[in-house]
PDB file of N, CA, C and O in Angstrom:
ATOM      1  N   UNK A   1      99.106 121.450  79.646  1.00  0.00           N
ATOM      2  CA  UNK A   1      99.123 120.028  79.940  1.00  0.00           C
ATOM      3  C   UNK A   1     100.156 119.699  81.010  1.00  0.00           C
ATOM      4  O   UNK A   1      99.936 118.785  81.804  1.00  0.00           O
ATOM      5  N   UNK A   2     101.283 120.418  81.054  1.00  0.00           N
ATOM      6  CA  UNK A   2     102.327 120.097  82.020  1.00  0.00           C
ATOM      7  C   UNK A   2     102.282 121.005  83.249  1.00  0.00           C
ATOM      8  O   UNK A   2     103.177 120.947  84.093  1.00  0.00           O
ATOM      9  N   UNK A   3     101.257 121.834  83.357  1.00  0.00           N
ATOM     10  CA  UNK A   3     101.162 122.725  84.505  1.00  0.00           C
ATOM     11  C   UNK A   3     100.777 121.952  85.754  1.00  0.00           C
ATOM     12  O   UNK A   3     100.102 120.926  85.681  1.00  0.00           O
ATOM     13  N   UNK A   4     101.211 122.454  86.896  1.00  0.00           N
ATOM     14  CA  UNK A   4     100.872 121.835  88.167  1.00  0.00           C
ATOM     15  C   UNK A   4      99.536 122.380  88.661  1.00  0.00           C
ATOM     16  O   UNK A   4      99.204 123.544  88.434  1.00  0.00           O
ATOM     17  N   UNK A   5      98.782 121.527  89.337  1.00  0.00           N
ATOM     18  CA  UNK A   5      97.502 121.908  89.921  1.00  0.00           C
ATOM     19  C   UNK A   5      97.576 121.690  91.418  1.00  0.00           C
ATOM     20  O   UNK A   5      98.358 120.871  91.902  1.00  0.00           O
ATOM     21  N   UNK A   6      96.764 122.423  92.139  1.00  0.00           N
ATOM     22  CA  UNK A   6      96.735 122.317  93.595  1.00  0.00           C
ATOM     23  C   UNK A   6      95.370 121.800  94.038  1.00  0.00           C
ATOM     24  O   UNK A   6      94.342 122.188  93.484  1.00  0.00           O
ATOM     25  N   UNK A   7      95.367 120.915  95.049  1.00  0.00           N
ATOM     26  CA  UNK A   7      94.112 120.407  95.582  1.00  0.00           C
ATOM     27  C   UNK A   7      94.253 120.116  97.076  1.00  0.00           C
ATOM     28  O   UNK A   7      95.353 119.900  97.585  1.00  0.00           O
ATOM     29  N   UNK A   8      93.118 120.117  97.755  1.00  0.00           N
ATOM     30  CA  UNK A   8      93.055 119.677  99.149  1.00  0.00           C
ATOM     31  C   UNK A   8      92.106 118.485  99.272  1.00  0.00           C
ATOM     32  O   UNK A   8      91.859 117.996 100.374  1.00  0.00           O
ATOM     33  N   UNK A   9      91.579 118.023  98.146  1.00  0.00           N
ATOM     34  CA  UNK A   9      90.612 116.918  98.118  1.00  0.00           C
ATOM     35  C   UNK A   9      91.324 115.586  98.368  1.00  0.00           C
ATOM     36  O   UNK A   9      92.168 115.168  97.575  1.00  0.00           O
ATOM     37  N   UNK A  10      90.981 114.932  99.462  1.00  0.00           N
ATOM     38  CA  UNK A  10      91.641 113.689  99.856  1.00  0.00           C
ATOM     39  C   UNK A  10      91.505 112.607  98.789  1.00  0.00           C
ATOM     40  O   UNK A  10      92.463 111.879  98.529  1.00  0.00           O
ATOM     41  N   UNK A  11      90.331 112.488  98.168  1.00  0.00           N
ATOM     42  CA  UNK A  11      90.121 111.460  97.143  1.00  0.00           C
ATOM     43  C   UNK A  11      90.986 111.707  95.913  1.00  0.00           C
ATOM     44  O   UNK A  11      91.551 110.769  95.351  1.00  0.00           O
ATOM     45  N   UNK A  12      91.090 112.953  95.500  1.00  0.00           N
ATOM     46  CA  UNK A  12      91.918 113.310  94.349  1.00  0.00           C
ATOM     47  C   UNK A  12      93.382 112.976  94.643  1.00  0.00           C
ATOM     48  O   UNK A  12      94.073 112.402  93.801  1.00  0.00           O
ATOM     49  N   UNK A  13      93.845 113.332  95.826  1.00  0.00           N
ATOM     50  CA  UNK A  13      95.235 113.070  96.211  1.00  0.00           C
ATOM     51  C   UNK A  13      95.514 111.569  96.222  1.00  0.00           C
ATOM     52  O   UNK A  13      96.493 111.106  95.637  1.00  0.00           O
ATOM     53  N   UNK A  14      94.652 110.824  96.887  1.00  0.00           N
ATOM     54  CA  UNK A  14      94.859 109.377  97.008  1.00  0.00           C
ATOM     55  C   UNK A  14      94.854 108.694  95.631  1.00  0.00           C
ATOM     56  O   UNK A  14      95.692 107.834  95.362  1.00  0.00           O
ATOM     57  N   UNK A  15      93.917 109.077  94.768  1.00  0.00           N
ATOM     58  CA  UNK A  15      93.853 108.482  93.427  1.00  0.00           C
ATOM     59  C   UNK A  15      95.098 108.822  92.609  1.00  0.00           C
ATOM     60  O   UNK A  15      95.632 107.960  91.911  1.00  0.00           O
ATOM     61  N   UNK A  16      95.564 110.067  92.686  1.00  0.00           N
ATOM     62  CA  UNK A  16      96.754 110.485  91.952  1.00  0.00           C
ATOM     63  C   UNK A  16      97.955 109.664  92.408  1.00  0.00           C
ATOM     64  O   UNK A  16      98.703 109.140  91.583  1.00  0.00           O
ATOM     65  N   UNK A  17      98.139 109.551  93.721  1.00  0.00           N
ATOM     66  CA  UNK A  17      99.279 108.819  94.289  1.00  0.00           C
ATOM     67  C   UNK A  17      99.223 107.345  93.898  1.00  0.00           C
ATOM     68  O   UNK A  17     100.211 106.794  93.412  1.00  0.00           O
ATOM     69  N   UNK A  18      98.078 106.709  94.105  1.00  0.00           N
ATOM     70  CA  UNK A  18      97.956 105.275  93.849  1.00  0.00           C
ATOM     71  C   UNK A  18      98.066 104.946  92.361  1.00  0.00           C
ATOM     72  O   UNK A  18      98.555 103.874  92.003  1.00  0.00           O
ATOM     73  N   UNK A  19      97.617 105.852  91.492  1.00  0.00           N
ATOM     74  CA  UNK A  19      97.723 105.626  90.048  1.00  0.00           C
ATOM     75  C   UNK A  19      99.186 105.587  89.599  1.00  0.00           C
ATOM     76  O   UNK A  19      99.499 105.044  88.539  1.00  0.00           O
ATOM     77  N   UNK A  20     100.071 106.159  90.401  1.00  0.00           N
ATOM     78  CA  UNK A  20     101.494 106.202  90.073  1.00  0.00           C
ATOM     79  C   UNK A  20     102.311 105.236  90.916  1.00  0.00           C
ATOM     80  O   UNK A  20     103.542 105.277  90.893  1.00  0.00           O
ATOM     81  N   UNK A  21     101.635 104.367  91.658  1.00  0.00           N
ATOM     82  CA  UNK A  21     102.323 103.372  92.473  1.00  0.00           C
ATOM     83  C   UNK A  21     102.948 103.934  93.735  1.00  0.00           C
ATOM     84  O   UNK A  21     103.823 103.308  94.333  1.00  0.00           O
ATOM     85  N   UNK A  22     102.505 105.107  94.140  1.00  0.00           N
ATOM     86  CA  UNK A  22     103.060 105.740  95.328  1.00  0.00           C
ATOM     87  C   UNK A  22     102.342 105.333  96.603  1.00  0.00           C
ATOM     88  O   UNK A  22     101.253 104.761  96.570  1.00  0.00           O
ATOM     89  N   UNK A  23     102.972 105.640  97.722  1.00  0.00           N
ATOM     90  CA  UNK A  23     102.386 105.387  99.039  1.00  0.00           C
ATOM     91  C   UNK A  23     102.630 106.588  99.942  1.00  0.00           C
ATOM     92  O   UNK A  23     103.617 107.303  99.773  1.00  0.00           O
ATOM     93  N   UNK A  24     101.732 106.813 100.903  1.00  0.00           N
ATOM     94  CA  UNK A  24     101.934 107.922 101.831  1.00  0.00           C
ATOM     95  C   UNK A  24     103.109 107.622 102.764  1.00  0.00           C
ATOM     96  O   UNK A  24     103.295 106.486 103.201  1.00  0.00           O
ATOM     97  N   UNK A  25     103.888 108.643 103.059  1.00  0.00           N
ATOM     98  CA  UNK A  25     105.072 108.461 103.889  1.00  0.00           C
ATOM     99  C   UNK A  25     105.403 109.770 104.593  1.00  0.00           C
ATOM    100  O   UNK A  25     104.839 110.826 104.309  1.00  0.00           O
ATOM    101  N   UNK A  26     106.340 109.651 105.522  1.00  0.00           N
ATOM    102  CA  UNK A  26     106.896 110.852 106.161  1.00  0.00           C
ATOM    103  C   UNK A  26     108.393 110.647 106.335  1.00  0.00           C
ATOM    104  O   UNK A  26     108.883 109.519 106.380  1.00  0.00           O
ATOM    105  N   UNK A  27     109.099 111.753 106.429  1.00  0.00           N
ATOM    106  CA  UNK A  27     110.539 111.707 106.617  1.00  0.00           C
ATOM    107  C   UNK A  27     110.810 111.160 108.012  1.00  0.00           C
ATOM    108  O   UNK A  27     110.227 111.618 108.994  1.00  0.00           O
ATOM    109  N   UNK A  28     111.708 110.168 108.090  1.00  0.00           N
ATOM    110  CA  UNK A  28     112.066 109.561 109.381  1.00  0.00           C
ATOM    111  C   UNK A  28     112.706 110.595 110.309  1.00  0.00           C
ATOM    112  O   UNK A  28     113.376 111.529 109.866  1.00  0.00           O
ATOM    113  N   UNK A  29     112.479 110.400 111.595  1.00  0.00           N
ATOM    114  CA  UNK A  29     113.132 111.205 112.630  1.00  0.00           C
ATOM    115  C   UNK A  29     112.870 112.699 112.508  1.00  0.00           C
ATOM    116  O   UNK A  29     113.762 113.515 112.741  1.00  0.00           O
ATOM    117  N   UNK A  30     111.633 113.055 112.138  1.00  0.00           N
ATOM    118  CA  UNK A  30     111.292 114.480 112.063  1.00  0.00           C
ATOM    119  C   UNK A  30     110.293 114.863 113.144  1.00  0.00           C
ATOM    120  O   UNK A  30     109.605 115.877 113.030  1.00  0.00           O
ATOM    121  N   UNK A  31     110.214 114.046 114.199  1.00  0.00           N
ATOM    122  CA  UNK A  31     109.379 114.398 115.338  1.00  0.00           C
ATOM    123  C   UNK A  31     107.914 114.089 115.143  1.00  0.00           C
ATOM    124  O   UNK A  31     107.533 113.357 114.229  1.00  0.00           O
ATOM    125  N   UNK A  32     107.095 114.658 116.014  1.00  0.00           N
ATOM    126  CA  UNK A  32     105.651 114.420 116.003  1.00  0.00           C
ATOM    127  C   UNK A  32     105.051 114.839 114.672  1.00  0.00           C
ATOM    128  O   UNK A  32     105.222 115.977 114.234  1.00  0.00           O
ATOM    129  N   UNK A  33     104.359 113.932 114.042  1.00  0.00           N
ATOM    130  CA  UNK A  33     103.756 114.217 112.745  1.00  0.00           C
ATOM    131  C   UNK A  33     104.707 113.949 111.607  1.00  0.00           C
ATOM    132  O   UNK A  33     104.435 113.113 110.745  1.00  0.00           O
ATOM    133  N   UNK A  34     105.812 114.646 111.598  1.00  0.00           N
ATOM    134  CA  UNK A  34     106.795 114.448 110.547  1.00  0.00           C
ATOM    135  C   UNK A  34     106.510 115.287 109.322  1.00  0.00           C
ATOM    136  O   UNK A  34     105.499 115.985 109.244  1.00  0.00           O
ATOM    137  N   UNK A  35     107.417 115.207 108.370  1.00  0.00           N
ATOM    138  CA  UNK A  35     107.311 115.928 107.118  1.00  0.00           C
ATOM    139  C   UNK A  35     106.726 114.970 106.083  1.00  0.00           C
ATOM    140  O   UNK A  35     107.311 113.922 105.808  1.00  0.00           O
ATOM    141  N   UNK A  36     105.590 115.318 105.514  1.00  0.00           N
ATOM    142  CA  UNK A  36     104.909 114.427 104.580  1.00  0.00           C
ATOM    143  C   UNK A  36     105.630 114.339 103.242  1.00  0.00           C
ATOM    144  O   UNK A  36     106.190 115.313 102.741  1.00  0.00           O
ATOM    145  N   UNK A  37     105.594 113.136 102.686  1.00  0.00           N
ATOM    146  CA  UNK A  37     106.133 112.867 101.354  1.00  0.00           C
ATOM    147  C   UNK A  37     105.299 111.760 100.718  1.00  0.00           C
ATOM    148  O   UNK A  37     104.528 111.077 101.392  1.00  0.00           O
ATOM    149  N   UNK A  38     105.470 111.596  99.408  1.00  0.00           N
ATOM    150  CA  UNK A  38     104.926 110.449  98.687  1.00  0.00           C
ATOM    151  C   UNK A  38     106.135 109.607  98.293  1.00  0.00           C
ATOM    152  O   UNK A  38     107.094 110.115  97.712  1.00  0.00           O
ATOM    153  N   UNK A  39     106.079 108.313  98.617  1.00  0.00           N
ATOM    154  CA  UNK A  39     107.198 107.423  98.312  1.00  0.00           C
ATOM    155  C   UNK A  39     106.859 106.576  97.088  1.00  0.00           C
ATOM    156  O   UNK A  39     105.793 105.964  97.015  1.00  0.00           O
ATOM    157  N   UNK A  40     107.772 106.551  96.142  1.00  0.00           N
ATOM    158  CA  UNK A  40     107.630 105.750  94.928  1.00  0.00           C
ATOM    159  C   UNK A  40     108.743 104.707  94.897  1.00  0.00           C
ATOM    160  O   UNK A  40     109.718 104.804  95.642  1.00  0.00           O
ATOM    161  N   UNK A  41     108.586 103.706  94.025  1.00  0.00           N
ATOM    162  CA  UNK A  41     109.657 102.724  93.815  1.00  0.00           C
ATOM    163  C   UNK A  41     110.785 103.383  93.036  1.00  0.00           C
ATOM    164  O   UNK A  41     110.509 104.165  92.126  1.00  0.00           O
ATOM    165  N   UNK A  42     112.025 103.104  93.349  1.00  0.00           N
ATOM    166  CA  UNK A  42     112.469 102.312  94.484  1.00  0.00           C
ATOM    167  C   UNK A  42     112.266 103.095  95.782  1.00  0.00           C
ATOM    168  O   UNK A  42     112.416 104.316  95.814  1.00  0.00           O
ATOM    169  N   UNK A  43     111.925 102.380  96.838  1.00  0.00           N
ATOM    170  CA  UNK A  43     111.610 103.019  98.116  1.00  0.00           C
ATOM    171  C   UNK A  43     112.796 103.836  98.630  1.00  0.00           C
ATOM    172  O   UNK A  43     113.953 103.437  98.497  1.00  0.00           O
ATOM    173  N   UNK A  44     112.481 104.974  99.214  1.00  0.00           N
ATOM    174  CA  UNK A  44     113.480 105.884  99.777  1.00  0.00           C
ATOM    175  C   UNK A  44     113.690 105.501 101.242  1.00  0.00           C
ATOM    176  O   UNK A  44     112.751 105.537 102.037  1.00  0.00           O
ATOM    177  N   UNK A  45     114.911 105.138 101.596  1.00  0.00           N
ATOM    178  CA  UNK A  45     115.218 104.686 102.959  1.00  0.00           C
ATOM    179  C   UNK A  45     115.048 105.788 104.004  1.00  0.00           C
ATOM    180  O   UNK A  45     114.931 105.499 105.194  1.00  0.00           O
ATOM    181  N   UNK A  46     115.034 107.056 103.563  1.00  0.00           N
ATOM    182  CA  UNK A  46     114.870 108.150 104.519  1.00  0.00           C
ATOM    183  C   UNK A  46     113.402 108.378 104.879  1.00  0.00           C
ATOM    184  O   UNK A  46     113.084 109.211 105.728  1.00  0.00           O
ATOM    185  N   UNK A  47     112.502 107.622 104.219  1.00  0.00           N
ATOM    186  CA  UNK A  47     111.067 107.775 104.471  1.00  0.00           C
ATOM    187  C   UNK A  47     110.513 106.552 105.187  1.00  0.00           C
ATOM    188  O   UNK A  47     110.989 105.432 104.999  1.00  0.00           O
ATOM    189  N   UNK A  48     109.491 106.791 106.017  1.00  0.00           N
ATOM    190  CA  UNK A  48     108.781 105.678 106.638  1.00  0.00           C
ATOM    191  C   UNK A  48     107.332 105.710 106.175  1.00  0.00           C
ATOM    192  O   UNK A  48     106.711 106.773 106.149  1.00  0.00           O
ATOM    193  N   UNK A  49     106.788 104.549 105.809  1.00  0.00           N
ATOM    194  CA  UNK A  49     105.404 104.508 105.349  1.00  0.00           C
ATOM    195  C   UNK A  49     104.437 104.814 106.494  1.00  0.00           C
ATOM    196  O   UNK A  49     104.686 104.449 107.643  1.00  0.00           O
ATOM    197  N   UNK A  50     103.338 105.483 106.169  1.00  0.00           N
ATOM    198  CA  UNK A  50     102.258 105.709 107.133  1.00  0.00           C
ATOM    199  C   UNK A  50     100.945 105.400 106.417  1.00  0.00           C
ATOM    200  O   UNK A  50     100.899 105.349 105.188  1.00  0.00           O
ATOM    201  N   UNK A  51      99.891 105.197 107.184  1.00  0.00           N
ATOM    202  CA  UNK A  51      98.603 104.903 106.552  1.00  0.00           C
ATOM    203  C   UNK A  51      97.938 106.213 106.117  1.00  0.00           C
ATOM    204  O   UNK A  51      98.319 107.305 106.539  1.00  0.00           O
ATOM    205  N   UNK A  52      96.938 106.056 105.262  1.00  0.00           N
ATOM    206  CA  UNK A  52      96.257 107.241 104.727  1.00  0.00           C
ATOM    207  C   UNK A  52      95.596 108.056 105.828  1.00  0.00           C
ATOM    208  O   UNK A  52      95.588 109.285 105.758  1.00  0.00           O
ATOM    209  N   UNK A  53      95.044 107.403 106.838  1.00  0.00           N
ATOM    210  CA  UNK A  53      94.379 108.137 107.919  1.00  0.00           C
ATOM    211  C   UNK A  53      95.358 109.070 108.626  1.00  0.00           C
ATOM    212  O   UNK A  53      95.054 110.243 108.842  1.00  0.00           O
ATOM    213  N   UNK A  54      96.534 108.553 108.987  1.00  0.00           N
ATOM    214  CA  UNK A  54      97.552 109.391 109.634  1.00  0.00           C
ATOM    215  C   UNK A  54      98.059 110.474 108.676  1.00  0.00           C
ATOM    216  O   UNK A  54      98.276 111.618 109.076  1.00  0.00           O
ATOM    217  N   UNK A  55      98.242 110.102 107.425  1.00  0.00           N
ATOM    218  CA  UNK A  55      98.706 111.045 106.409  1.00  0.00           C
ATOM    219  C   UNK A  55      97.767 112.246 106.322  1.00  0.00           C
ATOM    220  O   UNK A  55      98.208 113.393 106.385  1.00  0.00           O
ATOM    221  N   UNK A  56      96.465 111.974 106.176  1.00  0.00           N
ATOM    222  CA  UNK A  56      95.517 113.076 106.018  1.00  0.00           C
ATOM    223  C   UNK A  56      95.288 113.843 107.317  1.00  0.00           C
ATOM    224  O   UNK A  56      94.932 115.021 107.284  1.00  0.00           O
ATOM    225  N   UNK A  57      95.486 113.194 108.449  1.00  0.00           N
ATOM    226  CA  UNK A  57      95.408 113.899 109.734  1.00  0.00           C
ATOM    227  C   UNK A  57      96.514 114.967 109.809  1.00  0.00           C
ATOM    228  O   UNK A  57      96.259 116.111 110.187  1.00  0.00           O
ATOM    229  N   UNK A  58      97.733 114.577 109.447  1.00  0.00           N
ATOM    230  CA  UNK A  58      98.859 115.527 109.428  1.00  0.00           C
ATOM    231  C   UNK A  58      98.618 116.600 108.364  1.00  0.00           C
ATOM    232  O   UNK A  58      98.863 117.783 108.602  1.00  0.00           O
ATOM    233  N   UNK A  59      98.144 116.186 107.208  1.00  0.00           N
ATOM    234  CA  UNK A  59      97.850 117.094 106.091  1.00  0.00           C
ATOM    235  C   UNK A  59      96.901 118.211 106.537  1.00  0.00           C
ATOM    236  O   UNK A  59      97.123 119.382 106.233  1.00  0.00           O
ATOM    237  N   UNK A  60      95.841 117.835 107.260  1.00  0.00           N
ATOM    238  CA  UNK A  60      94.859 118.822 107.732  1.00  0.00           C
ATOM    239  C   UNK A  60      95.405 119.656 108.887  1.00  0.00           C
ATOM    240  O   UNK A  60      95.184 120.866 108.925  1.00  0.00           O
ATOM    241  N   UNK A  61      96.111 119.037 109.826  1.00  0.00           N
ATOM    242  CA  UNK A  61      96.680 119.774 110.955  1.00  0.00           C
ATOM    243  C   UNK A  61      97.632 120.866 110.485  1.00  0.00           C
ATOM    244  O   UNK A  61      97.694 121.943 111.077  1.00  0.00           O
ATOM    245  N   UNK A  62      98.361 120.585 109.433  1.00  0.00           N
ATOM    246  CA  UNK A  62      99.354 121.534 108.914  1.00  0.00           C
ATOM    247  C   UNK A  62      98.764 122.485 107.881  1.00  0.00           C
ATOM    248  O   UNK A  62      99.459 123.361 107.366  1.00  0.00           O
ATOM    249  N   UNK A  63      97.465 122.309 107.576  1.00  0.00           N
ATOM    250  CA  UNK A  63      96.770 123.180 106.622  1.00  0.00           C
ATOM    251  C   UNK A  63      97.496 123.214 105.272  1.00  0.00           C
ATOM    252  O   UNK A  63      97.790 124.278 104.728  1.00  0.00           O
ATOM    253  N   UNK A  64      97.777 122.002 104.747  1.00  0.00           N
ATOM    254  CA  UNK A  64      98.529 121.863 103.509  1.00  0.00           C
ATOM    255  C   UNK A  64      97.629 121.721 102.289  1.00  0.00           C
ATOM    256  O   UNK A  64      96.449 121.389 102.400  1.00  0.00           O
ATOM    257  N   UNK A  65      98.202 121.976 101.143  1.00  0.00           N
ATOM    258  CA  UNK A  65      97.600 121.679  99.849  1.00  0.00           C
ATOM    259  C   UNK A  65      98.592 120.796  99.095  1.00  0.00           C
ATOM    260  O   UNK A  65      99.792 120.818  99.372  1.00  0.00           O
ATOM    261  N   UNK A  66      98.082 120.027  98.148  1.00  0.00           N
ATOM    262  CA  UNK A  66      98.900 119.104  97.362  1.00  0.00           C
ATOM    263  C   UNK A  66      99.061 119.674  95.956  1.00  0.00           C
ATOM    264  O   UNK A  66      98.095 119.773  95.199  1.00  0.00           O
ATOM    265  N   UNK A  67     100.275 120.041  95.626  1.00  0.00           N
ATOM    266  CA  UNK A  67     100.596 120.555  94.302  1.00  0.00           C
ATOM    267  C   UNK A  67     101.105 119.371  93.475  1.00  0.00           C
ATOM    268  O   UNK A  67     102.028 118.671  93.891  1.00  0.00           O
ATOM    269  N   UNK A  68     100.507 119.151  92.316  1.00  0.00           N
ATOM    270  CA  UNK A  68     100.871 117.970  91.526  1.00  0.00           C
ATOM    271  C   UNK A  68     100.740 118.245  90.033  1.00  0.00           C
ATOM    272  O   UNK A  68     100.043 119.162  89.600  1.00  0.00           O
ATOM    273  N   UNK A  69     101.432 117.421  89.272  1.00  0.00           N
ATOM    274  CA  UNK A  69     101.420 117.535  87.816  1.00  0.00           C
ATOM    275  C   UNK A  69     100.932 116.199  87.258  1.00  0.00           C
ATOM    276  O   UNK A  69     101.414 115.142  87.667  1.00  0.00           O
ATOM    277  N   UNK A  70      99.985 116.244  86.333  1.00  0.00           N
ATOM    278  CA  UNK A  70      99.458 115.009  85.746  1.00  0.00           C
ATOM    279  C   UNK A  70     100.356 114.463  84.641  1.00  0.00           C
ATOM    280  O   UNK A  70     100.619 113.262  84.586  1.00  0.00           O
ATOM    281  N   UNK A  71     100.827 115.346  83.763  1.00  0.00           N
ATOM    282  CA  UNK A  71     101.637 114.925  82.618  1.00  0.00           C
ATOM    283  C   UNK A  71     102.861 115.827  82.493  1.00  0.00           C
ATOM    284  O   UNK A  71     102.811 117.013  82.817  1.00  0.00           O
ATOM    285  N   UNK A  72     103.949 115.249  82.023  1.00  0.00           N
ATOM    286  CA  UNK A  72     105.143 116.040  81.744  1.00  0.00           C
ATOM    287  C   UNK A  72     104.958 116.772  80.414  1.00  0.00           C
ATOM    288  O   UNK A  72     103.990 116.520  79.696  1.00  0.00           O
ATOM    289  N   UNK A  73     105.869 117.663  80.089  1.00  0.00           N
ATOM    290  CA  UNK A  73     105.773 118.402  78.824  1.00  0.00           C
ATOM    291  C   UNK A  73     105.790 117.481  77.614  1.00  0.00           C
ATOM    292  O   UNK A  73     105.197 117.799  76.584  1.00  0.00           O
ATOM    293  N   UNK A  74     106.472 116.328  77.732  1.00  0.00           N
ATOM    294  CA  UNK A  74     106.533 115.403  76.594  1.00  0.00           C
ATOM    295  C   UNK A  74     105.428 114.351  76.614  1.00  0.00           C
ATOM    296  O   UNK A  74     105.489 113.372  75.869  1.00  0.00           O
ATOM    297  N   UNK A  75     104.405 114.550  77.478  1.00  0.00           N
ATOM    298  CA  UNK A  75     103.231 113.687  77.465  1.00  0.00           C
ATOM    299  C   UNK A  75     103.315 112.438  78.332  1.00  0.00           C
ATOM    300  O   UNK A  75     102.431 111.583  78.275  1.00  0.00           O
ATOM    301  N   UNK A  76     104.366 112.326  79.129  1.00  0.00           N
ATOM    302  CA  UNK A  76     104.506 111.173  80.017  1.00  0.00           C
ATOM    303  C   UNK A  76     103.770 111.431  81.333  1.00  0.00           C
ATOM    304  O   UNK A  76     103.566 112.582  81.719  1.00  0.00           O
ATOM    305  N   UNK A  77     103.373 110.361  82.018  1.00  0.00           N
ATOM    306  CA  UNK A  77     102.753 110.501  83.336  1.00  0.00           C
ATOM    307  C   UNK A  77     103.785 111.084  84.290  1.00  0.00           C
ATOM    308  O   UNK A  77     104.904 110.583  84.394  1.00  0.00           O
ATOM    309  N   UNK A  78     103.402 112.131  84.974  1.00  0.00           N
ATOM    310  CA  UNK A  78     104.314 112.817  85.883  1.00  0.00           C
ATOM    311  C   UNK A  78     104.122 112.341  87.318  1.00  0.00           C
ATOM    312  O   UNK A  78     103.009 112.020  87.734  1.00  0.00           O
ATOM    313  N   UNK A  79     105.217 112.299  88.063  1.00  0.00           N
ATOM    314  CA  UNK A  79     105.149 112.011  89.500  1.00  0.00           C
ATOM    315  C   UNK A  79     105.512 113.255  90.317  1.00  0.00           C
ATOM    316  O   UNK A  79     105.689 113.172  91.533  1.00  0.00           O
ATOM    317  N   UNK A  80     105.623 114.407  89.646  1.00  0.00           N
ATOM    318  CA  UNK A  80     105.954 115.632  90.367  1.00  0.00           C
ATOM    319  C   UNK A  80     104.859 115.957  91.372  1.00  0.00           C
ATOM    320  O   UNK A  80     103.677 116.007  91.030  1.00  0.00           O
ATOM    321  N   UNK A  81     105.269 116.176  92.619  1.00  0.00           N
ATOM    322  CA  UNK A  81     104.338 116.608  93.656  1.00  0.00           C
ATOM    323  C   UNK A  81     105.083 117.361  94.739  1.00  0.00           C
ATOM    324  O   UNK A  81     106.293 117.214  94.913  1.00  0.00           O
ATOM    325  N   UNK A  82     104.326 118.171  95.461  1.00  0.00           N
ATOM    326  CA  UNK A  82     104.910 118.995  96.519  1.00  0.00           C
ATOM    327  C   UNK A  82     103.794 119.387  97.471  1.00  0.00           C
ATOM    328  O   UNK A  82     102.659 119.609  97.050  1.00  0.00           O
ATOM    329  N   UNK A  83     104.112 119.472  98.740  1.00  0.00           N
ATOM    330  CA  UNK A  83     103.141 119.946  99.731  1.00  0.00           C
ATOM    331  C   UNK A  83     103.438 121.413 100.019  1.00  0.00           C
ATOM    332  O   UNK A  83     104.578 121.791 100.287  1.00  0.00           O
ATOM    333  N   UNK A  84     102.395 122.227  99.958  1.00  0.00           N
ATOM    334  CA  UNK A  84     102.537 123.664 100.152  1.00  0.00           C
ATOM    335  C   UNK A  84     101.482 124.136 101.159  1.00  0.00           C
ATOM    336  O   UNK A  84     100.473 123.468 101.386  1.00  0.00           O
ATOM    337  N   UNK A  85     101.737 125.288 101.748  1.00  0.00           N
ATOM    338  CA  UNK A  85     100.726 125.895 102.611  1.00  0.00           C
ATOM    339  C   UNK A  85      99.505 126.238 101.761  1.00  0.00           C
ATOM    340  O   UNK A  85      99.636 126.694 100.625  1.00  0.00           O
ATOM    341  N   UNK A  86      98.332 126.018 102.315  1.00  0.00           N
ATOM    342  CA  UNK A  86      97.104 126.315 101.546  1.00  0.00           C
ATOM    343  C   UNK A  86      97.058 127.762 101.107  1.00  0.00           C
ATOM    344  O   UNK A  86      96.534 128.067 100.036  1.00  0.00           O
ATOM    345  N   UNK A  87      97.593 128.651 101.909  1.00  0.00           N
ATOM    346  CA  UNK A  87      97.572 130.062 101.547  1.00  0.00           C
ATOM    347  C   UNK A  87      98.454 130.326 100.318  1.00  0.00           C
ATOM    348  O   UNK A  87      98.257 131.315  99.612  1.00  0.00           O
ATOM    349  N   UNK A  88      99.436 129.430 100.063  1.00  0.00           N
ATOM    350  CA  UNK A  88     100.319 129.564  98.902  1.00  0.00           C
ATOM    351  C   UNK A  88      99.777 128.830  97.683  1.00  0.00           C
ATOM    352  O   UNK A  88     100.079 129.195  96.547  1.00  0.00           O
ATOM    353  N   UNK A  89      98.946 127.758  97.929  1.00  0.00           N
ATOM    354  CA  UNK A  89      98.541 126.898  96.837  1.00  0.00           C
ATOM    355  C   UNK A  89      97.286 127.347  96.207  1.00  0.00           C
ATOM    356  O   UNK A  89      96.810 126.718  95.261  1.00  0.00           O
TER     357      UNK A  89
END
């Protein structure tokens, strides 16, 4: 139940993020494209929001997979996520 799963499905990623109140973002000042992150409340000042189209464009260009956890070990909704190379995920 607390294991992380990996996906490249845009709909799955978007639904997971939005169900947890998250928004697509990238780390500020990281150049062209940037480093992708999911921003949750309270907002992280080191991140800048981007739209889903730009988010998934970078996601595909970098050949990433989305590693995420649905529930914590104690049964709570998890916000754990990480972007990994598809070859690793």
